[in-house]
NUVEX-891278 format. One record per residue: residue in three letters; x, y, z of N, C-alpha, C, CB in turn. Coordinates in steps of 0.001 Angstrom, whole numbers, plus 500000, padded with zeros to 6 digits. Each point is the difference from the previous one (the first is absolute). Glycine has a CB too. Example, Ala and Ser with C-alpha at 12.3 -4.5 7.8 and 13.67 -1.06 7.14 Angstrom:
2
ALA513190494310507800499110501190500000500900501200500000498108498827501246/SER501542502223498034500820501190500060499230501090500730501184499372497855/
end
This chain:
247
MET346948942049279285498678500143500594500127500819501272499231497794499019/ASP499828503134501193500039500885501139499133499465501142500414501929498454/SER499901498508502782499109499695501114498727500813499850501957499480501513/GLY496950500028499029498707500627499783499895501358500659499016497754499847/PRO500427503216499445499817501322500588498898499979501043500784501049497877/SER499417499639503242498964500070501026498993501105499708501635499115501660/VAL498798501916497602499117501113499665500152500297498516500169500967502348/ILE498694499165496952500010500263498565499226501289499748500160497515499446/GLY500474503449499939499322501219499599499246499776498707501747501372501139/VAL497127499293498702499197499902498778499610501409499572499118497695500647/VAL501181502629498090499754501334499453499277499851498670502055500948501155/GLY496998499957498565499397500038498677498555499556499970502226499602499107/ASP497301500091499680498605499629499786499657498727500780500065501075497717/ALA498735498926502875499495498828500720500971499530501083498758499333497940/ALA501956501614502671500982499630501024499343499273501169501387501971499338/ASP497416498486501065499339499362501139499622498554499701499136502231500691/ASP500418497509498076499631498629499632501222499085500017498118500888498593/ILE502993499602500861501208499176499977500552499828501416500520500801497660/ALA499374500242503153500437499868501386499198498919500714500665502421500024/THR498029497528499712499171498956500603500460498609499566498067501598500059/THR502259498267498653500490498722499474501309499598500676498889500489497800/LEU502015500462502365501286499695500627499846499667501474501109501502498362/GLU497968499169502308499767499694501413499391498611500174499692502444500454/ALA499443497169498583499430498649500058501080498938499812497828500895499118/ALA503279499483500204501114499077499808500987500044501166499733500275497535/GLY499980500545503471500847500010501181500893501203500160499931497616499835/GLY499961503356499248500852501181500103499345501131500764501034499348497871/ARG499773501607502554499503501261500534500250501065498955500433499300502405/THR498655501654497462500111500958498904499895501433500493499035498302498467/ARG501487502586500682499845501434500194499640500602498643501669500050501953/THR497327500785498029499577500661498772500120501512500170498427498089499459/GLY501560502614499410500100501452500021500698500497498764500033499980502478/THR500512501233497590500756500537498884501350499297499900498838502222500253/ALA501802497917498593501325499398499829500971500536501047499570499738497534/GLU500384501558502709500919500599500968499774499452501399500073502062498609/SER498657497884501828499726499548501366500300498521500174498251501756500192/VAL501444497440498792500240498563500110501491499696500020497837499559498826/VAL502928501041500261501440499735499967500666500492501281499980500178497492/SER499594500990502991500619500548501215499697499162501236499830502263498992/SER499119496903500951499692499122501139500891498772500034497654500797499918/ASP503206499043499071501030498961499949499432498579500065501541501622501067/PRO497530498037498008499523498614499945501079499097499416497624500801499745/ASP502096497910500228500975499053499456499914499888498481499883498746502142/ALA498994501675497282499812500039498554498836500943499726500899497619499677/VAL499030502890499086498891500867499607499367499450498734501111502012501052/VAL497598497698499009499227499628498824499449501288499400499396497696500956/ALA500919502575497781499524501194499311499071499562498880502115501289500566/VAL496638499166499491498978499571499041499811501100498958498836498578501763/GLY501548501130496992499906500967498926501343500680499751497593500354500567/GLU502609500086498192501276500620499635500250501278500798499779499029497703/THR499188501800502466500183501251500736500474499731501417498226501073498609/ALA501177497947502058500405499668501366501437499498500037497624499449500559/ALA502751499710498483501372499478499967501012501126499826499146497849499042/LEU500535503105500084500904501128499785500056500897501228499508499913497551/ASP499345500274503105499985500789501236500877499361501073497687500792499446/VAL502227497888500682500829499300500978501473500138499631498130498373500456/ALA502200501459498280501395500089499566500591501365500305499521498344498205/ARG499677502709501652500505501347500276500366500200501474498598500832498114/GLN500877498308502748500364500059501416501335499321500280497579500038500563/ARG503002499330498395501274499297500113499981498987501138501153502007499071/PRO497931497014500837499819499051501108501188499062500156497548500123499632/SER502714499492501610501044499006500266499435498588499994501242501696501347/MET497428498178498728499354498694500014499552499621498584499244500379502388/PRO500502498317497334499587499582498658498631500566499619501340497912500294/LEU498519502344498414498741500441499405499356498799499304500872502388499689/VAL497845497388500608499229498950499318499008500709499085500248498330501948/PRO500051501801496749499112500731499108498835499131499519501947501398499288/VAL496858499166500737498792499314499530499375500859498905499603498887502275/ASP500174500541496560499451500745498864500758501299499766497762498998500461/ALA503563500931499582500835501192499856500871499943498757500001500232502466/GLY499636498927496572500728499971498741500961498835499866499785502426499970/ARG500500497253498770500888498877499691501437500262500426498521499437498092/GLY501899501839501844501394500306500312500391499671501416499877501759498333/LEU499153498275502595500272499669501399499616498567500333499643502386500582/ARG500014496816498396499627498600500215498857499906501013502364499272499474/SER496639501591500416498972500096501029499065498798500002500137502466499809/VAL499235497320501326499021498929500178498642500487499500501275499067501997/PRO498010500181497172498646500401499607499090500076501217500331498940497750/SER498756502035502264499151500188501177499160498762500298499931502444499505/GLY499700496802499462499201498800500218500752498867500660498706500660498055/ARG502616499502502108500809498936500608500434500325501421500787499411497733/THR498781501708502815500490500374501323499562499019501086499960502373499263/THR498824497106500600499561499012500991500862498750499931497661500886499854/ALA502683498713498924500794498783499814501408500148500563498665499495497960/VAL501867501731502047501382500176500468500069500657501372500718500174497631/ALA498144500000503032500000500657501316500897499264500990497676500819499566/ASP502243497849500461500842499226500926501482500237499722498198498259500170/ALA502145501794498531501401500216499639500469501391500403499730498407498098/ILE499403502595501758500366501363500405500239500047501503498658500966498094/VAL500421498454502667500134500004501461501248499233500429497499500156500232/ALA502799498738499078501154499175500378501317500524499442498473498059500088/GLY501471502960499050501227500474499376500571499003499016500451501310502032/ASP498683497914497335500433498956499067500145500605498607498848498202501376/TRP502252502519498431500238500675498734501487500071499706497907501330500309/GLU502399499032498470501353500392499634500026501517499884500431497800498779/ARG500764502765501191500132501455499910500663500396498691500142500150502497/GLU499376500958496958500585500558498784500264501479500262498793498315498487/SER502428502127501234500393501373500283499714500905498807501768499159501564/HIS497611501985498703499702500992498956500599501345500384497868498789499396/PRO502868501840499692500615501285500333498970501115500095502082499246498871/LEU498175501669502055499259501258500082500872501087499378498745499267502114/VAL500698501439496935500744501069499342499882501277500824499603498952497729/ARG501525501593502662500001501308500644500117501065498926501041499057502110/VAL498041501885497891499933501034498966500495501310500609498044498843498824/GLU503049501695500615500553501259500476499836501076498936501645498761501443/TYR497961502422499017499836501118499082500323501287500751498230498754498655/ALA502546502102500706500391501292500587500625499817501380498158501116498718/GLY502657497831501422500738499785501235499218499360501123501303501912499344/GLU497462497659500397499174499396501040499423498668499532499447502284500874/THR500300496813500075499244498787499702498530500367499974501754498502501071/VAL497617501335497771498611500441499847499015498835499981500837501971498745/ALA499643496804501075499082498857499937500786498705500055498351501345498665/HIS500910497558501590500494498638499810499000499272499113501197499982502262/ALA499299499166496870499132499299499050500345498520499985499790502080498596/LEU499177497096501307500172498551499947499961499481498567498965499831502263/THR500215500789496884499803499456498649500596500862498893497940498958500849/ASP501791502341499171500536500824498921500035501476500367499146498332498377/VAL501709502380500895500114501457500098499800500546498596501596499904502013/THR497544501106497859499633500520498688500156501514499974498401498087499664/LEU502193502429499254499991501417499693499157500159498745502302500415501063/VAL496709500480498978499096500120498867499526501433499878499280497611500267/ALA500533502841498485499491501342499749498616500152500619501337500141497867/SER498429500986502808498749500205500719498811500166499068501301501037501825/GLU498910499523497004498920500243499056500011498929498915500113502477500463/ALA498694497096499150499881498993498941500582500528498695497945499064501105/ALA502688500034498156500556500287498669501154500999500050497755499534499036/ARG502832500708502147501194500833500095501213499104500115498704501868501089/ILE502307498414498129501194499166499959501157500738500668499202498880497872/SER501652500385502790501198500567500602501197499172499556498692500868502000/GLU502435499375498604501216499245499688500650499565501299500340501279497844/PHE500145497478502172500533499405501221501343499340499718497666499636500867/SER503210500401500117501246499227499916500063499062501196501196501878498762/VAL499459496982501023500127498971501034501469499635500140497673499104499517/THR502818500912501724501380499633500296500007498945501088500824502291499338/ALA499926496641500462500134498937500993501456499961500446498088498648498977/GLY502153501717502288501383500084500461500744501035499185499957497597500720/ARG501119501992498628500754500906499133499619499874498534501853499873501620/ASP497190499253498093499628499736498608498813500858499573500857497658500236/HIS499313503068498666498874500694499395499194498971499214501283502211499868/VAL497493497519500582499185498947499404499311500481498730499651499023502269/GLY499734502145497794499307500480498815499337501344500233499635497651499325/GLN499974502983499571499255501256500051498934499940498926502004501302500878/PHE496773499119499448498893499805499062498906501013500271500533497555499828/ARG498673502699499139498818500832500124498788499084500172501047501852498587/ALA498107498473502374498861499134500311499051500744500937501424497911499706/ASP497395501490500498499078500548500998500541499806501413498078499536498460/GLY502754499435501706500532499726501323500922498804499977497957500969501011/VAL502402498552500186500872498835500127499618499275501279501898501132498730/VAL498115497539501232499712499190501178501224499146500328497519499961499443/VAL502787499945501845501061499135500513499324498993500920501806501831499836/ALA498266496888499814499263498964500732500958499023500672498093500220498384/THR501613499457502869500697498919500693499478498667499464500325501434502090/PRO500305497441498277499426498714499593498533499846500394502266499027500209/ALA497347501485500963498595499914500417499094500804499084500747499682502352/GLY499791501353497014499198500837499124500017499603498545500430501776501566/THR500496497337498043500100499682498570498797499258499423502423499926500343/PRO496792499295500426498820499391499381498835500980499804500701497860501038/GLY499418503378499455498901500956499949500108500967498839499827499800502438/TYR500141501501497889500001501038498963501239499897499112498692501497501528/ALA502466498235499059501224499906499215499898498914498935501292500813501975/ARG498036498084498362499829498916499021499182500466498812500147498318501837/ARG498848502523498399499193500522498901500810500926499101497974499813501443/LEU503121500722499087500880500842499194501064499187499274499599501858501600/GLY500466496838498694500911499141499254501215499517500752499233501184498066/THR500839499019503256501159499495500740499818498509500304500385502293501011/PRO500707496999499217499872498599500423499543499906501443501785499355498384/VAL497649499498501962499658499713501392501260499462500685497542499506499417/ALA502828501105501711501238499635500689499699499257501287501142501987499009/ALA499683497058501317499863499257501241500560500800501161500140497846498737/ALA499322501921502459500525500635501205501441499570500223497694500079501006/GLY503086500807499586501377499672500325500981500168498863499086498457501613/THR500470502051497238500902500163498863500841501269500101498365498749498611/GLY501259502187502258500800501203500187499930500977498849501476498649501375/ILE497410501338497889499865500893498850498682500774500094501386498424498576/VAL498549502654500645498742500682499730499829500078498488500137501349502164/ALA498610498726497401499698500152498576499601501437499745499273497587499803/VAL501240502982499106499739501400499655499348500051498628501963500794501394/ALA496922499937498489499304500079498721499410501391499801499486497543500115/PRO500627503017498672499327501263499691498491499788499920502039500805498755/ILE497203500245501555498546499998499853499638500819498770499661499747502505/ALA499658499640496535499594500664498754501176500760499385497644500205500874/PRO503439499095498789501196500682499494499799500582498610501370498462501369/PHE499404502585498354499977500625498682500577499057498948500206502265501070/ALA500784496934499307500611499035499079499016498877499695502293500545500898/THR497753498954497884499083498924499603500489498633500462499331501361498025/ASN501947498505502285500550498728500456500846500264501249500006499047497624/PRO499335501229503514500741500457501178500796498883500662498251501719500345/ASP502816498673500320500766499061500805499357499838501366502097500629498777/HIS498112498181501813499696499742501393501265499437500617497515499585499550/TRP502628500585501753501253499605500626499744499245501304501131501983498957/THR499755497093501373500087499434501340501382500355500526498371498079499478/VAL501671502558501689501251500519500540500082499672501485500032501857498283/PRO501156498190502317500132499734501436499164500985500815502313499094499614/ASP497182500426501523499089500825500795500693500804501085498267498333499541/ASP503081501708500458500678500623501133499998501524499950501413497987500117/ARG498628502618498712499963501462499918499620500408498579501755500215501828/LEU497083500410498055499478500404498698499579501460500095499222497633499459/ARG501053503123499480499587501399499963499164500251498743502073500693501294/VAL496803499972498906499125500387498893499863501513500047498728497777500039/THR501505502885498814500002501455499950499105500486498870502325500050500954/VAL496908500992499325499203500663498967500928500946499242497839499830501378/GLU502232499985497301500966500745499191499379501113499153501350497938499949/ARG497332502251500155499332501083499270499112500774500968500049498668497833/ASP499865502644501941499250500868500905498710500495499346502153500696501087/ASP497174498414498183498804500437499284498745499234500395501472500629498132/ALA498590498582502942498815499298500501500190499719501487499562498953497721/GLU499368501191503064500066499646501410500058498481500129498726502098500649/VAL502182497417500197500196498562500191499751499677501469501689499877498090/ARG497544499059502135499630499584501356500668498677500322497793501203499825/LEU502638498655501426500607498767500493498965499202500781502272501103500104/PHE497601497607499545499126499072500720500850498876500574498034500556498492/ALA501669499043502745500622498837500633498900498993500275501863501396501045/ASP498189497452498311498907499029500034498718500694499532501104498703501907/ASP497895501354498940498707500548499591499772501422500497499118497692500000/ARG501936503008500419499826501322500587500781501072499266499631498907502175/SER499712502237497619500673501179499473500834500612501111498144500418498321/VAL503117499917501369500917500449501045500373501468499857500879497690500127/VAL499670502696498714500520501358499867500151500338498516501210499813502227/GLN498762501474497456500320500445498650501510500055499850497851501327499847/VAL502640498210499013501435499892499770500457501135499084499901497485500301/ALA501111503224500118500508501135499237500991499553498927499669501457502007/PHE500429499310496944500975499790498944501417500002500586498441501082498323/GLY502320497869501348501407499942500388500273499514501410500315501811498437/GLU498652497936502358500178499533501387499789498488500040499215502239500942/PRO501840496961499223499847498548499883499193499387501141502164499963498804/VAL497132498967500850499358499128500979500915498788500164497617500787499384/THR502797498933501833500947498912500259499293498855500700501898501639500149/LEU498314497154499340499356498801500529501065499046500524498065500264498390/THR501778499298502849500902499019500592499175498923500701501812501754500294/THR498781497081499863499300498882500652500868499459501120498789499410497858/GLU501236501304503240500824499616501139499228499190501024501350502035499631/GLN497356497773500131499145499328500976499061499068499248500136501963501617/SER499348497023499081499074499063499372498944499595501016501804499157498436/ILE497117500243501051498997499408500877499886498518499658498730502205500198/GLU500803497021500761499843498569499816498534499687499700501953499541501552/VAL497823499747497355498658499566499613499880498503500278499830501814498211/ALA499087497805502453499766498589500319499378499289498807499713500572502434/LEU500864498312497183499481499174498900499370498739500579501764500895498405/LEU496954498908501296499274498825500472499694499090498820499001501319501910/ALA500465497516498398499660499053498936499009500587499010500422498138501585/ALA498702502771498878498985500580499138500454501273499295498324499014501504/SER502903501426498720500471501232499369500050499851498486501333500532502050/ARG498289500534497250499975499953498535501406499900499437497889501336499995/PRO502285498000498879501307500008499332500279501379499405499780497537499488/ARG501482502834500460500366501293499411499840499976498494501599500395501871/PHE498760498508497510499981499924498549498714499283499542502556499978499930/PRO496727500597499103498740499385499550500215498578499481499139502279499423/
end
């Protein structure tokens, strides 16, 4: 159990309303953009909505994230329960769960950080490309598909789950890899260590775009690998009202 935070940042939808609720419970609050709130160094950040949670994660916060209506993968608190857990948020009455941040490197530069998933996908509908996946020294697979998604445990209950990957618990040290609309009728899916993964476009006949979480990042060239590493993590606060990861 943590000591109570004296200042709580609030980001996202209805931030002012939630800030009012937290202040009524005895907390002090700061609202604004994810960048401004995290840079003000509060003791915790409440992020309302998936977009806000991802925005906060991209700031690589050192303080705990309290996700509200931000998806099952982050064990978020339903918005209707924020009043019920306001005292616990102010008092720091939570457990912590660590989630890796994926550092995305391309063409020798860090181009993004992702909390839930990294996707390479053909820019035009119904265009197929070819991708290879390597984990450490192991060649995992090569396949023709519209794209490929790499999901952290926080991302496995979302889009990756619709592609057929298992839901993974936090702290397992793995990512799930799945083709998007593969040419094969019985495609493979993989769970591999999250320490170093490379995804490469192996055909030069379709434009491929890289997405990190919910943002388009860069066009990926044929033969230029995208490298994913998880050298950093963020702490997510788990309260009594937090949703279970598994249905």
